[in-house]
C-alpha positions, 0 to 999 in steps of 0.5 A: 500500500502507499499511505497518502496521509500526512505524517503523524506529529511526533508529539504523542505520549509515545514520543519518549519511547520512540526516541529511546527505541530509535537510539538503542536500535540505531546503535546496534544497527550502526555497528552492523554497517547502517548507511550514514545519513538518516533521512528526515522524518518526512521520508517514509519507511518503504516496504515491498511485499507480496500481495498476500492476505498477511500483507493486507492484514498488516496494512490495515493495522499500519496506523498503529505502527506509524504512530509508534515510530512517528513516520509514515509508511509506504507499502507496495504490494506486488506479485511474486514476479514483480517483487523478484524483478524489483529486487533485482533492479533496486538491489543491483543498483544498491538502491536505498528506496526500499527498507523492509523486504518480504522475501522467500527464505528458501527461494532467494535468500541465499542468493541475496546473502551471497550478493550482500544485499541483506542486513545481518539481524543476529545481534538485534534478535538475540539481544532482544528477549521480548522478541523471543527468537526461541518462540519461533518454530525450529524449522522455519527459524533455521531457514532464516539463517545463512552461515550462522547469520540471521538474515530474515524473520519468518511471518507466514508458514506452510506444511503439506496436508492430506486433503481427503474425501470423507465419504470415500475414505470411509470405505477404505478405513479412514484417512491413510496414516502411512504412504503404503496405505495411501497408495493402496487406498488410492488404487482401490478408489480409482475408477477411470470409467467414472472419471474418478481418481484415487489421488491428484497432485502436482506433477509438473517437472519443476513445480512438483519438487517442493511437494515431492520433498516430503515424500523424499524425506519420509523415505529417508532421502534428501536432495544433497548429502555432505554437499553432494547430489543425493538424488540417486541414492536408494532412498531417493529412488524409492521416493521417485518410484513411489510418487511416480506410481501414485500418479501414474496408476491412481492419478488423472491423465495429463498429470505431468502438466499439472501445477497447483492451479490444475490439480486443486480444481480436480479435487475440489470438484470431487474427482479425486479421493486424496490430494496432498498439497500446502495447507495454505490452499485449504480456503479454496477447497472450502470455498463454495464458489470453487468446491463441490465437496466442501462439506465432505473434505477432511484434513489429516497429517502427512502419512508416514513413510519408511523413515517416518512422517517428515513433511516440510515446515517452511517459511513461505514468506519472511521479512528482511532489511535491505543492506542499503537502507538508510532507515534500518532502525525503523525497518527493524522496528517494523519487523519487531512489531509485525512479527512480534508475539501479539500481532502474530497471534492476532493474524493467526487467529484470523486464519493466517498461519505464522511461525510462533510456537506460542500461537500454535499452542493457543486454542484461540488461534487454532480455532480459526481453522477447522479442528482437524486441519488445525491438529494436522498443521500442528502435528506436521509443524512438530515433525517438519523439515525446514526446506522443500527444495535444494538449498542452492543459489540457482533454485529454479535450475536445481528444481528443473534437474531434480524434477526429471525423474519425477516426470519419468515415473509419472509417465510409467517409465523406468526411474533409475536411468533418468535418475542416474543422468539427473544425478550426474547433472545435479552433481555438476551443477552443485560444483559450479553453484558452490564455487559461486557461493560466498566462502 
């Protein structure tokens, strides 16, 4: 949003507190290399964010924060493509016209860190007991750290959840608790003559990787091991074969072309018994304008594989401070406010899943979600792995390589030869990617 109101005078009852906060925070950030020359009070704090329900909710509360710092706020809400393009242009030019950045910790944070575009928040966060860094869930908290430095604060999280048709699942003993039983139930409930499928999910080469990650982890695999490619290990091959068979045998035709936008409507229109995807999309499945089965949908935790249930639990969006900002003290004050315990609990009570454990433990905030969904989200969060894609500089390229064997399996082809080729390509990619990372 761009606030057009005039600045709030700095002669409120909070003035003394603001001055003290500014002095304390400014001193810490100054030690971190804050650009010299603080702009006048007429200069707005500039925030660039994704156009998301979290951002919209924060925008409605912004007058409270403006009063707190005595400075108006300019908040731009953009699409993910627009946001990425704007960051590339502004930060490559060492631009000072953005202060707070909403970033994807798993998609671009490592690249931004490598380019030295992000402010190190470690001293501020660890020195602020009231902010309570340990209150953030372990997996999202870990995703905020690059080479020992805290570079972002998670504000929106997501995990995979098993969406299922209650009426259909009842005939196979209820929602599957293991991946083995999920496959068996999906095969039993598939009836192509009636245009009904046991399972639907993402199958598009790159886009499927993030959802497949939970299947990979639950088979005991990972994308890399000791910095080397691990996508041709026995565990990874088993995960490739499993996911391929699930969609090939029990999925709809054309699965290899399906992203979330294609897979979700198939489940929402009642054409599939099971669907695993991010819990953040549950509102669409319950939307009467989209869903024909909203009264029949149940939610369950991610099923256990040979290595147990190990779903991802990631920060889909986080807040960071531009290294070139001249308002780093106010930028940190915004993060401290927007990601603090009170606002986090308020937003989660409005149905926006955050990263603070205290909010997840609060029955009032969990009441914002269907009870079985809230329980599944809590369980998945406790079991969660803090990543859903390879942790590299060129994430898009890595996902494209890792996704090749997925496509082969979904098409019913042998996974092993494709995985061996992809493994060699990924190994070469990692050598080059690591070479370009900051030592």
